[in-house]
C-alpha positions in Angstrom: 42.6 115.9 24.3 44.4 114.6 20.3 42.5 112.8 17.8 39.3 114.9 15.6 36.8 116.8 16.8 33.5 115.8 18.2 32.2 117.4 15.6 34.3 115.8 12.4 32.9 112.4 14.2 29.5 113.6 14.3 29.9 114.8 10.3 31.2 110.7 9.6 28.9 109.7 11.5 25.7 112.1 9.6 26.4 110.4 6.9 26.7 107.0 7.3 24.1 104.3 6.6 25.5 101.7 8.1 27.4 102.0 11.3 29.5 98.7 13.6 30.4 99.5 17.0 32.8 97.7 18.9 32.6 97.4 22.7 35.5 96.5 24.4 36.2 92.8 26.3 34.8 91.7 29.7 32.8 95.0 28.9 32.1 97.6 31.9 29.2 99.9 31.9 31.0 103.0 30.2 31.9 100.7 27.0 28.4 99.0 26.9 26.5 102.6 27.6 28.5 104.4 25.5 28.1 101.6 23.0 24.0 101.3 23.2 23.7 105.5 23.2 25.2 106.0 20.5 23.6 102.6 18.8 20.2 104.0 19.9 21.0 107.0 18.6 21.9 106.2 15.4 19.2 103.5 15.1 16.3 106.2 15.2 17.9 108.5 12.3 17.4 105.0 10.0 20.9 103.9 10.0 21.5 100.6 10.1 23.7 99.2 14.0 25.5 96.3 15.4 26.8 97.1 18.6 29.3 93.7 19.8 31.6 93.1 22.4 34.6 90.3 21.8 34.6 86.5 24.1 31.7 85.1 25.1 30.9 85.5 28.2 26.3 87.2 28.7 26.8 90.5 29.6 25.8 90.5 34.0 22.3 91.1 34.4 22.9 95.1 35.6 24.3 96.2 31.7 21.4 93.7 29.7 18.9 95.4 30.9 20.0 98.5 29.6 17.8 100.4 27.4 19.0 99.6 23.3 20.0 96.0 24.2 18.2 94.7 21.3 21.2 96.6 19.1 23.6 93.8 20.9 24.7 90.8 19.0 27.6 88.5 19.6 31.0 88.5 17.4 29.9 86.0 14.8 27.1 87.8 13.9 29.1 91.0 13.2 28.9 91.9 9.9 31.4 94.5 9.9 30.5 97.8 8.3 32.3 100.9 6.1 32.2 102.6 9.9 33.3 101.0 12.7 33.3 103.0 16.3 35.2 101.6 19.4 34.1 102.6 22.2 36.0 102.9 25.1 38.9 100.2 24.4 41.9 102.2 25.3 44.1 100.6 22.4 43.8 98.0 19.2 44.1 95.0 21.4 41.3 95.6 24.0 38.7 94.7 21.2 40.5 91.5 20.6 38.6 89.1 17.6 36.4 92.4 16.9 40.1 93.9 16.4 40.0 92.8 12.8 36.7 94.0 11.8 38.2 97.9 13.6 41.3 97.7 10.9 39.2 96.2 7.3 36.3 99.1 8.0 36.6 101.8 5.5 36.4 104.3 7.6 37.6 103.5 12.1 36.4 105.8 14.3 38.0 105.1 18.1 35.9 107.1 20.5 38.2 107.0 24.6 39.4 108.3 27.5 42.3 106.6 28.5 45.6 108.1 28.4 46.6 106.0 27.4 45.8 105.4 24.2 48.0 105.9 21.4 45.5 107.0 19.0 44.5 103.4 16.7 41.6 104.8 14.0 41.2 106.9 10.9 39.7 109.4 12.8 40.4 109.7 17.0 38.7 111.1 19.7 40.6 110.8 22.9 40.4 112.9 25.9 42.5 112.3 29.1 40.3 114.8 30.5 36.2 113.4 30.4 35.3 111.9 33.3 34.0 108.5 30.7 33.7 107.5 27.1 30.2 108.0 27.8 30.2 111.9 27.8 32.7 112.5 25.3 29.5 110.1 23.6 27.4 112.8 24.9 29.3 116.0 22.4 29.5 113.7 19.4 25.5 112.8 19.7 25.2 116.6 20.3 26.8 117.8 17.5 24.6 115.0 15.9 21.6 117.5 16.6 20.3 114.2 18.3 17.9 114.8 20.8 18.7 113.4 24.1 15.8 111.2 25.7 15.6 109.3 28.1 16.8 105.8 27.2 19.6 107.4 25.8 20.3 109.1 29.1 19.8 106.4 30.7 23.1 104.3 29.1 24.4 107.6 29.0 24.0 108.3 33.2 25.5 104.0 33.8 28.6 105.1 32.4 29.4 108.1 33.9 28.4 107.3 37.7 30.4 104.2 37.2 33.5 105.2 35.9 33.2 108.3 38.5 33.2 105.5 41.0 29.4 106.9 42.0 30.3 110.5 41.3 33.3 110.2 44.1 35.5 111.6 42.1 33.6 113.7 39.6 34.6 116.7 37.8 32.4 119.6 38.6 31.1 118.6 34.5 30.3 115.8 35.4 27.6 117.1 37.4 26.5 119.3 35.2 25.8 116.5 32.6 24.4 114.4 35.3 22.1 116.8 36.0 20.9 116.7 32.7 20.4 113.6 32.5 18.4 113.5 35.0 16.4 115.9 33.5 15.2 113.6 30.9 14.0 111.0 33.0 16.6 108.9 33.9 16.0 106.7 37.2 18.9 107.5 39.0 17.7 105.9 42.2 17.1 102.6 40.3 20.0 102.1 38.3 22.2 103.5 41.2 21.2 100.3 42.8 21.8 98.0 40.1 25.0 99.0 38.9 26.8 99.5 42.9 24.0 97.8 45.2 23.4 94.4 43.3 24.9 90.9 44.1 23.7 86.7 44.2 24.4 85.7 47.4 26.9 84.2 46.6 29.3 86.8 46.5 29.5 87.2 50.3 31.4 84.0 50.8 33.7 85.5 48.2 34.3 88.1 49.7 34.7 87.1 52.5 37.3 84.9 51.5 39.1 87.3 49.7 38.5 89.8 51.9 40.8 87.2 54.7 43.6 86.6 51.6 44.3 90.4 51.2 48.3 91.0 51.9 49.3 94.5 52.9 53.0 95.1 51.2 53.8 98.6 53.1 56.9 98.7 51.5 56.0 98.1 48.5 55.9 102.1 45.9 58.2 103.7 48.4 57.2 103.2 51.3 53.8 104.6 50.2 52.3 100.7 50.3 50.6 98.1 48.2 47.2 96.3 49.4 46.9 93.8 47.4 44.2 90.2 47.0 43.0 87.6 44.5 40.2 85.9 42.8 41.2 83.1 41.3 38.3 80.6 39.2 37.4 79.2 42.4 36.5 81.8 44.5 34.4 82.9 41.5 32.3 79.5 40.5 29.0 79.8 39.7 29.2 83.6 39.8 29.4 86.1 36.2 32.8 87.7 36.0 31.9 91.0 36.8 31.1 90.0 40.5 34.9 90.3 40.9 35.3 93.4 40.2 33.7 95.2 42.7 36.7 93.5 45.4 39.3 96.4 44.3 36.8 99.0 45.5 36.6 97.3 48.7 39.5 97.0 49.3 41.1 100.0 48.3 39.4 101.7 51.3 42.7 100.4 53.2 44.5 103.9 54.2 47.7 102.1 54.9 48.3 101.7 50.8 48.3 104.1 48.5 47.6 101.4 45.8 45.5 98.7 45.1 45.1 95.9 43.1 42.7 92.9 42.9 44.5 89.8 40.6 41.2 88.1 38.6 41.6 84.5 37.2 38.9 84.2 34.9 40.5 81.0 33.3 43.7 78.7 34.5 46.7 80.9 34.9 44.9 83.6 32.9 45.1 87.0 34.4 43.7 90.2 35.0 44.8 92.9 37.1 42.8 95.6 37.9 44.5 98.7 39.6 43.8 101.4 42.2 45.6 104.7 43.1 44.9 107.2 45.5 46.5 110.6 45.2 50.2 109.9 44.3 50.8 107.1 42.1 50.8 107.2 38.3 49.2 104.2 37.3 49.4 104.4 33.3 53.4 103.3 34.1 53.5 100.8 35.7 50.4 99.2 33.5 52.3 100.2 30.1 55.5 98.2 31.6 53.2 95.0 31.6 51.5 95.7 28.3 47.8 97.0 29.2 47.6 100.6 29.8 44.9 102.8 31.3 44.3 106.3 33.4 46.6 107.9 35.8 44.8 106.7 39.6 43.1 103.7 37.6 44.8 101.4 35.6 44.9 97.4 34.8 47.0 94.6 32.9 46.9 90.9 31.8 48.7 87.9 33.0 49.7 84.6 33.0 50.9 81.7 35.5 50.1 81.1 38.7 48.9 83.3 41.4 52.7 83.8 43.4 54.1 83.9 39.5 52.3 86.8 39.0 52.5 88.6 41.9 55.5 88.7 42.3 55.7 90.2 38.9 53.8 93.0 39.9 55.8 93.7 43.5 58.9 93.6 41.6 58.1 95.9 38.9 56.9 98.8 42.3 
């Protein structure tokens, strides 16, 4: 862990009257769950709260239904309060247009669990040993003396369950947190279905084409092997961008490959690259080499060019 303690951040929040909470671009359940959990807790303390994420994309239905969504506003609507908190953003660039709001704040706070996070706030709670940012937010709420109810707990559960792969790689502490969350009344069965087991019918066609074109490179990563797939704009036509996120969870199961990569084209020639490893390969240096970051076994970065270009650049770096 580096930077400030949860208690120090709680003390700063305790005296705040207005707070802006920034989630990262192309938000996932951990950043939105963290933002809404913190937002709900502060809102109930009478704090003026706004929660936002950069970009124009609508939240996927699975996240839009989380408690506290009334606190969400578009970047254009953000006031920018004196105290700004970034949740689950590994660096300032992940806030994109909201980065200016963050740096303009009188006091800036970072709560995150990415090993690559350099610490870019006035107060930084960065703990790579935490399974998700949401559990760090829970630590802050505990230090604030917030009573944990089902709504706040549901938002934290969304971040915890997704960032641990439905608890497949969760640490023991995360199971203790999960039990505490469920005891507040979180409907785990319902939210597991929403977060993991719900796709539009068109997703099947997309997955069929993407998986059929997946490639295995046994020689990559010093012979540990790489499997990769490309999800271009045409493949995602008619679907929300988040539907491509599930591809990595399928191709990473190839037992011949230590590392899996999925190249997702958000706009023509604009790519987001997701990386996963099983045991041996540390992905952080690889992602950093391409201007990104993340965790030892889950990292990512952005790139531009043709599909062949972005694939070739990754292969050259492995």
